[in-house]
N, C-alpha and C positions, 0 to 999 in steps of 0.2 A: 754294291753288298759284295762280300768275299764268297767264294765257292763253298768254304763251310758254312755259312749261314743259309745259303741257299738250299744247300743238302740236308741241312737240318731242318728246315721248315717244309722240305718237301719229303723227307722219307722216315723223321723221327715222330714218334707220338707226340701229340701238342700237349703233354702233361706239366710243362714247366713255363713260368712265364718268365722267361730268360730276358736278362738286361742286355742292350745293344753293345756287347763285349767278347769278343774272343780272344782269350788268354793264348799265347805260343808257347812262352818259356817264362823261368825265374830261378830265382837263388835266394834263399833262405827267406825273408818277410818281402822281397821287392819280385813284384810279378810285370811282365810284358804282354802289350795287346800285337794285334796284328798289323798295326801301325806304328809300333817302336816304342807308344809311351808308357813310361812307368807308373805302378802302382804300390802303395803299401798293404799288403794284404793284410787285413783284419779278420777276416772270416777263415782262413787256412781249409778252404772246402767243408766248410760248418764244423769244425773241431776236429779235423782229419790229418792235418799235415801236422804233426806235433811239433817237431823242428824245422818246419817250414819248407820251402820246395827245394827238391833235389839236395837235401841233406846228403854230406858227403858219406856218414859212416852208414847210414843207413843205405844208401845206394850201392856202397860197396857189399854189405852183407846180402841184399839181394840179387847182385851180379854174381857174387861167388855161390849162392844156393842154384840159381838160374843155368851157372856152368857145370853143375852136377847133375842135378834132374828138375825139371819143372812142377812133376806132379806124380804121387804115386795112390793107390784107393787105400783106403782105412782098413783093408784087410791084412796090410803089412805095417811094419813100424817104420817110422821116419827120424830121425833125429831131430830136426828143426822144432818138430811138433812136442815131442818130448820134453825137450829143453825149454821151450816156451810154458808149458804146462808145470814145469818145476819150479821155474821163477816164480810165475805166477803164484803159486802155492806158497812158496818162501816168502814171498814179500807181501802177501795178503793174509796168510795163515789159514786158505783154504784147502780142504783137503782132495779134493778131485776139481778138472776142467772139464769141460764140454765145448768144443769149436763148432761153429760154425760161420755164416759168411757176412754177417750182419748184424746191429741192435737189434732188429724185427726179430732173428732167429735167435737170437740170446734170449729174448724175452719170449719166444716160443717155448724154446726150451726150459725156462723156469717155470713157466705154466704148468708143463708138463710134470714136470718134477714135484712140483707142488700138489698136482691132482694126483699124481700115483702115491706120494706118501702119505695123502690123507687117505687115499684107497686101502692102501696098507697098513695104516695104521688107525684109523677113524671112522672109517667106512665110507663107501662109494657116494653116498648122500652128502657128506661134507666138502664140497666141490667149490661153493663161492669164494671170490677171490676181491676183496675192497681194494678199491685204487681211488685216486683221488680226482675230485672235479679240477678240471683246466690241466688234467696231465697229457701227456702224448705216449705211448709205448709202440707205434710201430705202424706200418699200412698193410700187412697182410690182416685177412679179416678177423681173426680171433685177437691180432694185438689192436687193432681199429676199435672193438668192441671192448678192449681193456682201458681205452684210451678214455678220460673222463671228459670230453667236450661232444655236445651234442652234433656240432658240424659235422664230425668225421661218421654218425651214426646214420647215413640215409644214402642212399642209389646202391649200395651193394649187399643189401639185406636177403635174405635172414641172418641176422648175426647169432653166434652161440650164446647160450645162455652161460649164467655164472660168475658174473662181473657186477658189482655195486660200488656206488661212488660216494665216497664223503666229502666233506667240507675239508680243504686244506687248511692247515693250522687248527684244526678244531676238533680236539681228542674226544668230546662228549660225542659228535657225529659219528665217529668211529665204534664207539662205544654200542650207541644205539645201533648201528648195524649188526654187530657183533651177536647183540642180545637177540635181534629179530630175525636173523639168517644162521644157516649152516655154512660156516666159513671154514677154509685151511689157510688162507694167508692175508696179509696186508702186503699192498706192493705199492712203492713210491718212488717218485725223483726227488734227491736231496734239492735240486732246483729244478725249478718247472721252466724248461729250457723253451719250447714251441710254445708254452703257454705263457710267455712274457718275460723271460727270467726271472721267476718268483722263487728266492731261496725258502724252505721250510724252517719252521723256527726250532732249536734247540729242545725248547719244553715239548713241543707236539712230538717230536721225532721219539724223545724218550718215553713218553707216555704211550706212544705206539708200541714201542718194545714191552712195557709193561702190561699192555693190554694184550698182546701176542702171548707172553708168558702165562698169565692167567687164564687164559683160554684155550691154550695148547694150538697156537697157528704161528706159520713160518712168516718171518719177516724177509721181505724183499726188497733190494736196492735196484732200481734201472739206474745205473750210471754209463749208460750209453755214451751219452754227452758228458758227463760231471768227471768221469773217471780217466786215470792215464795221467795225473799229475794237475788236471784242467784247473783244478779248485783250490790247489795250494797244497793238497795231501795227495796221496797214490788214488784214493778213493775218497770221495766227497763226505758220507757216511761217518766214516772216522773223526770229522771234526765234532760229531753230536755223540761221541763217548757210549756207542751202542755196537751190541754183537749180530751180526748179519747172517742170515741161513744160506740164503743165495743173492750173489750178486753178478749183475750182467753188466757187458761191457762191448765195446765196438771202436767205432770213429777213430779216435786217436791211437788206439791199439795198434794199427798197424802200420801206422804213418804216412798212409797212403795207398795202401792195399788193403781190398777188401776182407775183413776177419772180425769175426764177433766171437765171446766166450760167456758162458755161464760158470761163474766160479760156485762150488757147493762145499758148504764148511758141514761140522760134523753131523747134524741132525739128518742130514742128507745126502751124505757122501755115497752110501751104497743103493740110491733108491734106481738109478738107471745099471739096469744089467745088459747082456749080448742081446741085441736085437730089438731093446726097447727104444732106441732113438738112433739116428744117423744122419750122415750128409756127405754126399759125394766131396765136395771140395773143403768141407771143414777140416781147418788145420793144414792147409796147402802147404807144401814147404815152403815156396817162395814167399808166400804171406806170412808164415810162421818164421821166418829167417828174419825178415824185416822187423817182424813186432819183437823177436828177442833182443834187436839192435835197440829201440825204442826203450823198452821197459828198463832193460840193463842199466839205461843212463839217466832215468829218472830217480833222481837221488836227491839228498837233502840239499844239496847245492842248487840244484835245478827247481826244485820246490821254493827256496826260500827265494829264489829268483822271480817265482809266480806270484809268492805275496807282494814282494817289494814294488813289482811293476802293477799289480792289484791296486796297492795303498795309493802310489801314484795317481793311477787312474781315479780313483773313488776322491781322493783329496783335490784334483784339478778340476773334477767337474761338478762335485756336489756343490750347488748354492751357485753355480756361475750362469751368468744372463742367458737367458734362452733355454736353460735347463730345470727342468719341473722335479726331476727324482734319476737317482741311479740305482738301479738293483743287481745283485748278483752275488758271485763269488770267486775268489781268485779272479781267473782270466776269462770268465765266463758272465759277462756284462749286459746289462740292458738299461738304455738311457732313453728316458722319455722327455721329449722336447717340446716346446711351446707350439713352435710350428710343424706343420705337417710332417709325420715322417717320412713320408714319400719323398717330398721335395729336399728334406735334408740329406736324405741317403743320393738322389741323383746329384745333387750341388757338390758333394763329399766325391762321388766318383769322378765328376768332372773336374776336379782339383787333386785328383792322384792318389785317394784313399778308397780301401774297398772293404766297408762294413757292410752287415747284412740287416735283414728286420726280424723282429719277432713280435709278432701282432703289431701294436702299436708304439714300437719302441726299435729306438738303433740297439745292433746286438754286435758286440766285439767277441772275438774268439781269436785273438793272435796267436802266434805261435808261442810257445811257453818260453823261447829264448829270444823273442824280438828284441834287437838291438834297442837299447834306452835312445838312443837319438832317433829313430824311426817311429819310436811310440811316442816321444815328447812333440814331434813334427804332426803326428796323425790326430793327437789329441789338440794341439793349438788349433789346427783345422777344423776339427769336429765344433769346438767352443765359438769360431768365427763364424761357420756357417750356422750354427744352433740360435746365435745372437742375432743372425739377420742384418 
């Protein structure tokens, strides 16, 4: 056992069921372990390394900023933070951005914005937020409660009030909750990632938009995993032809550095004022410089490449021997296999590819620009392993 594994087991809280694999280096969609074995990376740090490992342009942007200064407090202006906010607003149509360090923090911010907006415009009793069963919104106490899965609602209570859960893809369930409760917002993931890579239907999302309009509610999209080109558009909700009031994002935004963002549109652009929210590391100059490099390069050519790769995966796997179903959107894909997913995952790793899991499914989250030859090889191996 390597010193890394020994020290990890001795000194790090055992909150992760780690694979017996130590990554030591990589380039693009290839990574290497401590024994020199090469793997095709199909998980990118759970949708984080947008353009793969050690992407040259991203690395240069980070190093250039590191050579200037690594951090300053939000009491002062910094160019990378302002440049990233401008870029995000111009590309998304948002009016303001708040930066944190993670998806959970972005979702916490969205919840605070919704509650304060309701308190300012509707009254302090209108605080309930409707989320969806099978959703996942983070691991803070509040975002655990926002998560619509009972398995997360234990051990850490008491949890805060104000979250009620509708059935995904069941608009009547949303309507019933709105009628029975005093609400301020509807919050949803366009694709339920941790819930099994299950996309919402366009009809459901459109009807939720209509329900929000009829009842003066905010519409919040959690794009922590689906955003930043992952699903074939900059944000996945854009494919449903609806307007958002708040969009949260993280993961792929920083390209490998921790950053989260809450994008605020017209109805809520002025909700937060001085002192109403904050984050010491939010908008850190190095993370922001990396994010500028990532977001500035997610253009139509890249998005078309995502869609092309997605179509290949769905076409190659749908109906293949040993494959029960393929779900998802863009390069966020869940594969239900006839064989036990843990065995499939283990054999895939042994054969040099690195997918991960989501419930009972194999989950693929490759780099947006994964070379087609790498993708074809990886999907061929998945098909062979699934077939048994």
